[in-house]
Each structure stands twice: as structure tokens, then as C-alpha cells.
C-alpha positions in Angstrom: 28.7 183.5 150.6 27.0 180.1 150.4 25.3 179.4 147.2 22.7 176.5 146.9 22.3 175.0 143.4 19.4 172.8 142.5 21.2 169.9 140.6 18.3 167.6 140.4 18.7 167.5 136.6 22.0 165.7 136.8 21.4 162.0 136.1 17.9 162.6 134.9 18.6 162.5 131.1 16.9 166.0 130.9 19.3 166.7 128.0 19.8 170.5 127.7 18.8 171.3 131.4 21.2 168.5 132.5 24.1 169.5 130.2 23.8 173.1 131.4 24.1 172.5 135.1 26.5 169.5 134.8 28.9 171.8 133.1 28.4 175.0 134.9 29.1 173.6 138.4 32.7 172.5 137.8 33.4 175.7 135.8 32.2 177.7 138.8 34.1 175.6 141.3 37.4 176.0 139.3 36.9 179.7 138.6 35.7 180.7 142.1 37.9 179.6 145.0 36.2 182.0 147.6 32.5 181.2 147.7 31.1 177.9 148.9 28.5 175.8 147.0 26.0 173.1 148.1 24.4 171.0 145.4 20.9 169.6 145.9 20.6 166.1 144.1 17.7 163.8 143.9 19.4 160.8 142.3 21.7 159.0 144.7 24.2 157.6 142.1 24.6 161.0 140.6 25.2 162.6 144.0 27.8 160.1 144.9 29.9 160.9 141.8 30.1 164.6 142.9 31.0 164.1 146.6 34.5 165.4 147.3 35.1 166.4 143.7 35.8 170.0 144.6 37.0 171.4 147.9 34.5 174.3 147.9 31.5 172.2 146.8 29.3 170.1 149.1 26.5 167.7 148.1 23.1 167.3 149.7 20.9 164.4 148.7 17.2 165.3 148.6 14.5 162.7 148.6 13.1 162.8 145.0 9.5 162.7 145.9 7.8 165.0 143.3 8.5 168.5 142.1 5.4 169.6 144.0 7.0 168.7 147.2 10.7 169.3 146.5 10.2 172.9 145.0 7.8 174.5 147.5 8.8 172.6 150.6 12.1 170.8 150.7 14.3 173.5 149.0 13.0 176.3 151.3 13.6 174.2 154.3 17.2 173.3 153.3 17.8 177.0 152.4 16.9 178.0 156.0 18.7 175.0 157.7 21.9 175.5 155.7 21.8 179.4 155.9 22.2 179.7 152.2 22.8 183.2 151.0 21.5 182.6 147.4 19.7 179.8 145.6 20.1 179.0 141.9 17.3 177.1 140.2 16.2 176.3 136.7 12.9 177.7 135.6 10.7 177.3 138.8 11.6 178.7 142.2 9.9 177.9 145.5 6.8 180.1 145.7 7.9 181.4 149.1 11.6 181.2 149.0 13.2 182.4 152.2 16.4 183.5 150.5 17.3 185.6 147.4 17.3 183.4 144.2 18.3 183.5 140.6 16.6 181.3 138.0 17.9 180.1 134.6 15.2 180.2 132.0 16.5 178.7 128.7 13.5 179.7 126.7 9.7 180.4 126.9 8.6 178.5 123.8 5.4 177.4 125.6 4.3 181.1 125.6 4.5 181.3 121.8 3.7 177.8 120.8 1.3 176.3 123.3 0.1 173.8 120.8 3.6 172.1 121.1 2.9 171.2 124.8 0.4 169.2 126.8 -2.3 171.4 128.2 -1.5 170.6 131.9 2.2 171.4 131.3 1.7 174.7 129.5 -0.7 175.9 132.2 1.9 175.1 134.9 4.7 176.6 132.9 2.8 179.8 132.2 1.9 180.5 135.7 4.9 179.3 137.7 7.8 180.2 135.3 6.4 183.7 134.8 6.0 184.1 138.6 9.6 182.9 139.2 11.0 185.4 136.7 9.1 188.2 138.2 10.4 187.4 141.7 14.1 186.5 140.9 16.9 188.8 141.8 18.4 187.9 138.4 17.0 185.8 135.5 19.8 184.1 133.6 19.3 183.0 130.0 21.5 181.5 127.3 21.0 183.7 124.2 20.4 187.3 123.4 17.2 186.2 121.6 15.9 184.6 124.9 17.0 187.6 126.9 15.0 190.0 124.7 12.0 187.6 124.6 11.9 187.4 128.4 12.1 191.2 128.7 9.3 191.8 126.2 7.0 188.9 127.0 7.1 189.2 130.8 7.8 192.9 131.0 11.0 192.3 133.1 13.6 195.0 133.8 16.3 194.5 131.2 19.0 194.9 133.7 17.7 191.9 135.8 17.9 189.5 132.7 21.5 188.4 132.1 23.0 186.7 129.2 25.0 183.7 130.1 25.5 181.7 126.9 26.1 177.9 127.0 29.6 176.5 126.4 31.0 173.6 124.6 32.1 170.4 126.4 35.8 169.5 125.8 34.9 166.1 124.4 33.0 167.7 121.5 35.7 167.8 118.9 36.2 166.0 115.5 36.8 162.3 116.0 38.7 160.9 113.0 37.6 157.7 111.3 38.9 154.9 113.4 38.1 151.4 114.8 36.8 153.2 118.0 34.5 155.4 116.1 33.2 152.6 114.0 32.6 150.6 117.2 30.5 153.3 118.7 28.4 153.6 115.5 28.0 149.8 115.5 26.8 149.8 119.0 23.8 151.9 118.0 23.3 150.2 114.7 24.2 153.3 112.7 25.5 152.8 109.2 27.3 155.4 106.9 26.2 157.4 105.1 23.6 159.2 107.3 21.8 162.5 108.0 21.8 163.1 111.6 19.4 165.0 113.9 19.8 165.2 117.7 17.3 166.2 120.3 14.3 165.1 122.3 11.4 163.9 120.3 8.6 166.6 120.7 6.7 168.8 118.2 8.8 171.9 118.6 11.8 170.1 117.1 9.9 170.0 113.6 10.8 166.4 113.0 7.8 165.5 110.9 8.7 168.1 108.4 12.3 166.8 108.3 11.0 163.3 107.6 8.9 164.5 104.8 11.8 166.6 103.3 14.1 163.6 103.6 11.7 161.2 101.9 11.0 163.7 99.1 14.8 164.0 98.5 15.2 160.2 98.4 12.3 160.0 96.0 13.6 162.7 93.7 17.4 162.3 93.7 18.9 158.9 93.0 22.3 160.2 94.1 21.0 160.9 97.6 21.5 157.6 99.3 21.7 158.6 103.0 19.7 157.2 105.9 18.1 159.5 108.4 19.2 159.0 112.1 17.4 160.6 115.1 19.3 160.6 118.4 17.1 161.6 121.3 14.6 160.2 123.8 10.9 160.4 123.6 9.7 163.6 125.4 6.0 164.4 124.6 3.5 164.3 121.8 5.8 162.3 119.6 3.4 159.8 118.1 3.1 161.8 114.9 6.9 161.6 114.4 6.8 157.8 114.5 3.6 157.7 112.3 5.4 159.8 109.6 8.3 157.5 109.6 6.2 154.3 109.4 4.0 155.8 106.6 7.0 156.5 104.4 8.2 154.2 101.7 11.6 154.9 103.1 10.6 154.0 106.7 13.4 151.3 106.8 15.9 154.0 106.1 14.8 156.1 109.2 16.3 155.2 112.6 15.5 156.2 116.1 18.3 155.4 118.5 16.7 156.7 121.6 18.9 158.4 124.3 22.6 158.3 123.6 25.2 158.8 126.3 27.2 162.0 126.0 30.5 160.3 125.7 29.2 158.5 122.5 27.9 161.7 120.7 31.2 163.0 119.4 31.7 160.0 117.3 28.2 160.0 116.0 28.4 163.8 115.1 31.8 163.4 113.5 30.7 160.5 111.2 27.6 162.2 110.0 27.5 163.4 106.4 25.0 166.2 107.3 23.6 167.4 110.6 20.2 168.9 110.4 18.5 170.9 113.1 15.1 172.1 111.9 13.7 173.3 115.3 11.0 176.0 115.2 12.0 177.7 118.4 15.1 177.3 120.6 16.6 179.2 123.5 20.0 178.1 122.4 20.3 174.8 120.5 23.1 172.9 122.2 23.0 170.1 119.5 24.0 172.7 116.9 27.0 173.8 119.0 28.0 170.2 119.6 27.8 169.3 115.9 29.8 172.4 114.9 32.5 171.4 117.5 32.7 168.0 116.1 33.1 169.3 112.5 29.8 168.0 111.1 28.4 170.1 108.1 25.4 171.8 109.7 22.1 172.9 108.3 19.9 174.7 110.8 16.8 176.9 111.1 17.2 180.7 110.6 14.8 181.4 113.5 14.9 182.3 117.2 18.4 181.8 118.8 20.0 179.5 116.3 21.7 182.1 114.1 23.5 183.3 117.2 25.0 179.9 117.7 25.8 178.9 114.2 27.0 182.2 112.8 28.4 181.7 109.3 29.6 178.2 110.0 26.3 176.5 108.9 23.7 177.0 106.2 20.4 178.3 107.3 16.8 177.7 106.1 13.3 178.6 107.0 12.1 175.8 109.3 8.4 176.1 108.1 9.5 175.7 104.4 9.8 172.0 103.6 11.3 172.7 100.2 14.0 174.9 101.8 14.8 172.2 104.2 15.1 169.7 101.4 17.3 172.0 99.3 19.6 172.6 102.3 20.2 168.8 102.7 20.7 168.5 98.9 23.2 171.3 98.9 25.3 169.8 101.6 25.1 166.3 100.1 26.3 167.3 96.7 28.5 170.3 97.3 31.6 168.6 98.7 33.6 171.8 98.7 31.0 173.5 100.9 30.8 170.5 103.3 34.6 170.5 103.6 34.7 174.2 104.3 32.0 173.8 107.0 33.9 171.0 108.7 36.7 173.5 109.3 34.6 176.5 110.1 32.4 174.6 112.6 35.0 173.8 115.3 36.5 177.4 115.0 33.0 178.9 115.6 32.3 176.4 118.5 35.5 177.3 120.3 34.0 180.7 121.0 31.6 179.2 123.5 33.2 178.1 126.8 31.7 177.0 130.1 34.4 179.1 131.9 32.8 182.2 130.3 29.3 180.9 131.3 30.6 180.6 134.9 32.2 184.1 134.8 29.0 185.7 133.7 27.0 183.6 136.2 29.2 184.5 139.1 28.8 188.2 138.3 25.1 187.7 138.3 25.2 185.9 141.7 27.1 188.9 143.1 24.8 191.5 141.7 21.8 189.5 143.0 23.0 189.9 146.6 24.2 193.5 146.2 27.9 192.8 146.0 30.2 194.7 143.6 31.0 192.0 141.0 34.5 193.4 140.6 35.4 193.0 144.4 36.8 189.9 145.9 34.0 187.7 147.2 33.8 186.9 151.0 34.4 183.4 152.2 31.4 181.3 153.2 31.2 178.0 155.0 28.6 175.2 155.3 27.0 175.2 158.8 
């Protein structure tokens, strides 16, 4: 069987989508030595780094153009020309896909919180993602919360919606204090002590409320001397976040680093006094898993998928309750015994999530999608 994977997210800085596909592909290639894979890239430099990396994986560079050309026209044409047996996309599939396909839908937050999205985007997402989910042989998603949400919201057959949780990259582990770690922090202008939040700047991440809670804690507690560091690129509707920071009397203590390369994140997570993730709605919440893996004391929302990821290795709060958010930060700041306990519990929890297991579940979904017994040896395919 020849499986095509849309890898356009690799090299695009699309954070969660890129992390997912960049880690899934090598895990599949190492786990499965029978099937053949062809990856569709739109960024030349990214494509070159994957050529000849795995004997059962080929690379096809696609002219970037726009998604309005790539998805409906280029991918179907390549699927026919290469005689692909199954296509794997994220979110949106070609409207007239000539081969069976599976789609990974991380979450459908736009269905529940349309106010967090630009009008044009939410209209496109509502129509095309739902249509792709209804047509897919299998819909993959990354948490039980999202699986149930897709079944309920879109009325999908529960057997077609498959749980394939994200994994933790091997580099996300505690980095002890060292000259190397200090150099990484210095490169981004980050000074200890700091409260850390990681993720794209957009309304769903609830960052304005985090800023208000941080400022209130600084005003009310003389012993709380941390800075607040946001790691993540601008996504959409982010002006209010910067306005809240500028309007604060502690604006100079609030830092925005922009996008940070993945290889630098473990040092930044590891050195944080507190990691806070106040997102209102998540399909998984990879930054929480990464922070746990690096041993940062984590406070995160008690909503959507986040309790599945954090388990009992973090403290939880209502993301809509600013006082609860402030108290969670204060608790981790002052209770050194609790913080020390979470620094040990986090990596233990995070090790339960592996990309190899993600690949195993994904491979079984591929087999079911084309009518194969997932327990039988897969047939050998070849690029034409």
C-alpha cells in the first residue's frame, strides 16, 4: 500500500499541526517497514531535509501556490498520478478526492467559540472541515474529549473517529541549570525568575485574563517578583493581548519572545518557576505535555482535553475565573514543596505519551480505512 501524507505544515511554523506531522512521519517509518509513504511538501528547504531519510519514504515537492489550489486540484492530481492507495491530511481534504482518505482533526473550537476566529476563517472551517469529516474513511483526533466532541457535534459514527493521542518529543526533558541553558535564555532576553506561557497569540489561549491575573498578583503580593514570559508567534486577533500588557503598570515585566525554535524550548521550560496554560478550549495542549516533560511546575485549565494530558501532575483552575488563575500562580510560587513534587511528577506523566504509540494507532486506522485487517501483515507497495 502506498500512503500519501500532506506534509505542508513542516517548516511553516504552524506549531501544533507541524509538531504533529513532523513527529508522526518518522515514527511511522520506523514502526512500519512494509508500506510505502510519499510526503507532499510545499517548502523546498523542508523537503530537502527529508529526502533519503527513510528507505520507505519518498518526498514530493508541491508548488506552494495557495490552499485553494493545492487542496482541490494538486493533491487529487498527485494521488492519481502516483497511484496512491490512501491519503492522510490534516483538517481539510480535497472536495473530490479520487482515493480514500483519513483526516486528522485536532479540535473544532471554531464550532463552539466562533468569536475567537475571524469571520472568514470560521465560515471556511465550518463548511470544509465538517464536510471532510463526513467523507473521511477515518477521522483521527488527539484526545478522548475531541473524539466525543466530533461524534456529538458532527453526528459521526463513533467507530470512524479514532483516538491517536500526541506524543512527547525526546528532547523535552529536564535541562539542569548550566552555561548552555543560561545561554539559551540570554539569547531570547529571558531573565529568572519568570512565569512562562507557550502558544500562539490568539483569543482562545485566554492570555488577556492571564495578564490581568499576573498584574493583580504583582500588585497584591510583594513576595511575588516574577516576570511573565509569552513564547509564541502572532496568530490572529491578538491586538487586545498587547494592549493589556501595555496598559499595565507592570508592562515592563511582561515579555513576548515571538516564535522560538523547538530545540530551544526545553531550556526555557526547564528554567521556568511556573508554567501556566489558561486556554479555554484545546484538542490536546502540546505545550502542557512539553512543560511536564521538562519538569516545570504546571498550572492549567480544568476544561476540554487538558485534564487528560495533565492528569494529577499539575494543578488545575477554571480558565474563566481570574481569581482562580491568580491563586494557582500564587500557590506554585509560595509552596516550594508542591513545586518540587510536580517537577518530579511531570516527567513521569509525560513519558506515557509516545509518538510510537501515536504511529501504531494511526497505522491501524490506515488499515481499517482501506478494509484491511489491522492485525495482518501489510502488503508491500511501491512508488510508480
